[in-house]
C-alpha positions as CSV (number, residue, x, y, z in Angstrom):
1,X,10.2,-43.6,-95.7
2,X,7.8,-42.3,-93.0
3,X,4.1,-43.2,-93.0
4,X,1.6,-41.4,-90.8
5,X,-1.2,-43.6,-89.4
6,X,-4.5,-42.1,-88.3
7,X,-5.7,-44.1,-85.3
8,X,-9.4,-44.3,-84.3
9,X,-9.8,-44.2,-80.5
10,X,-6.2,-43.2,-80.2
11,X,-6.4,-42.8,-76.4
12,X,-7.5,-46.4,-75.6
13,X,-5.1,-47.8,-78.2
14,X,-2.1,-45.9,-76.9
15,X,-3.0,-46.9,-73.3
16,X,-2.9,-50.6,-74.3
17,X,0.3,-50.2,-76.2
18,X,2.0,-48.3,-73.4
19,X,1.0,-51.1,-70.9
20,X,2.8,-53.6,-73.2
21,X,-0.3,-55.2,-74.6
22,X,-1.2,-56.1,-78.2
23,X,-3.9,-54.3,-80.0
24,X,-5.8,-56.3,-82.6
25,X,-7.4,-54.4,-85.4
26,X,-7.4,-53.6,-89.1
27,X,-5.0,-51.3,-91.0
28,X,-6.4,-49.8,-94.2
29,X,-6.3,-46.8,-96.5
30,X,-9.4,-44.7,-95.9
31,X,-11.4,-44.1,-99.1
32,X,-12.5,-40.6,-98.2
33,X,-9.3,-39.1,-96.9
34,X,-6.7,-41.4,-98.5
35,X,-4.9,-41.7,-95.1
36,X,-3.5,-44.9,-93.7
37,X,-5.9,-45.7,-90.8
38,X,-5.8,-48.2,-87.9
39,X,-9.1,-49.3,-86.4
40,X,-8.9,-51.4,-83.2
41,X,-11.3,-54.3,-82.8
42,X,-13.6,-53.9,-79.8
43,X,-13.0,-57.3,-78.2
44,X,-14.8,-58.3,-75.0
45,X,-13.0,-60.5,-72.5
46,X,-14.3,-64.1,-72.3
47,X,-16.4,-64.6,-69.3
48,X,-16.5,-68.3,-68.5
49,X,-18.8,-69.3,-65.7
50,X,-17.6,-72.4,-63.8
51,X,-20.0,-75.3,-63.5
52,X,-21.5,-75.6,-60.0
53,X,-21.2,-79.0,-58.4
54,X,-24.5,-80.3,-57.2
55,X,-23.5,-83.8,-56.1
56,X,-20.5,-86.1,-56.1
57,X,-21.4,-89.7,-57.0
58,X,-19.3,-92.8,-56.4
59,X,-18.1,-93.0,-60.0
60,X,-18.9,-89.4,-61.2
61,X,-20.6,-86.1,-60.5
62,X,-23.7,-84.0,-61.2
63,X,-23.0,-80.3,-62.2
64,X,-25.1,-77.4,-63.2
65,X,-24.1,-74.9,-65.9
66,X,-26.0,-71.8,-67.1
67,X,-28.0,-73.9,-69.5
68,X,-27.7,-77.5,-68.6
69,X,-27.6,-80.2,-65.9
70,X,-24.6,-82.4,-66.5
71,X,-24.2,-86.0,-65.3
72,X,-20.8,-87.7,-65.7
73,X,-20.2,-91.4,-65.0
74,X,-17.1,-93.5,-65.4
75,X,-17.5,-97.1,-64.4
76,X,-14.7,-99.8,-64.8
77,X,-15.4,-102.5,-67.4
78,X,-14.2,-105.2,-65.1
79,X,-17.4,-105.1,-63.1
80,X,-19.3,-106.7,-66.0
81,X,-22.5,-105.7,-67.8
82,X,-25.0,-106.6,-65.1
83,X,-23.1,-104.8,-62.3
84,X,-22.5,-101.8,-64.5
85,X,-26.2,-101.4,-65.3
86,X,-27.0,-101.8,-61.5
87,X,-24.4,-99.1,-60.7
88,X,-25.9,-96.8,-63.4
89,X,-29.4,-97.3,-62.0
90,X,-28.3,-96.6,-58.4
91,X,-26.2,-93.5,-59.3
92,X,-28.9,-92.0,-61.5
93,X,-31.4,-92.5,-58.7
94,X,-28.9,-90.7,-56.4
95,X,-28.5,-87.9,-58.9
96,X,-32.2,-87.5,-59.2
97,X,-32.6,-87.3,-55.4
98,X,-29.8,-84.7,-55.2
99,X,-31.6,-82.6,-57.8
100,X,-34.9,-82.8,-55.9
101,X,-33.2,-81.9,-52.7
102,X,-31.6,-78.9,-54.4
103,X,-35.0,-77.7,-55.7
104,X,-36.5,-78.1,-52.2
105,X,-33.7,-76.0,-50.7
106,X,-34.3,-73.2,-53.2
107,X,-38.0,-73.0,-52.2
């Protein structure tokens, strides 16, 4: 049995198929014409922007994304609660200074 399929945007679909790529879309029977029709999805490639490193800290980093300033800290438990809070205070102060320096450089 042969079935003929009408393809919307046939040139772009065939270019993708001939370059050994998959084409995502929907296959349906058109209500008006009664023909079997394939409509390719118009997918846009994902554009991930890498986070930009602002400052490396002793136990972490400060990075900037498109929408946020990110601070990461990972401190060993063996230091104890008092030393951990001291390290956190010191490194947050360093992160704040790095952000201030970055703003002054942009001016």
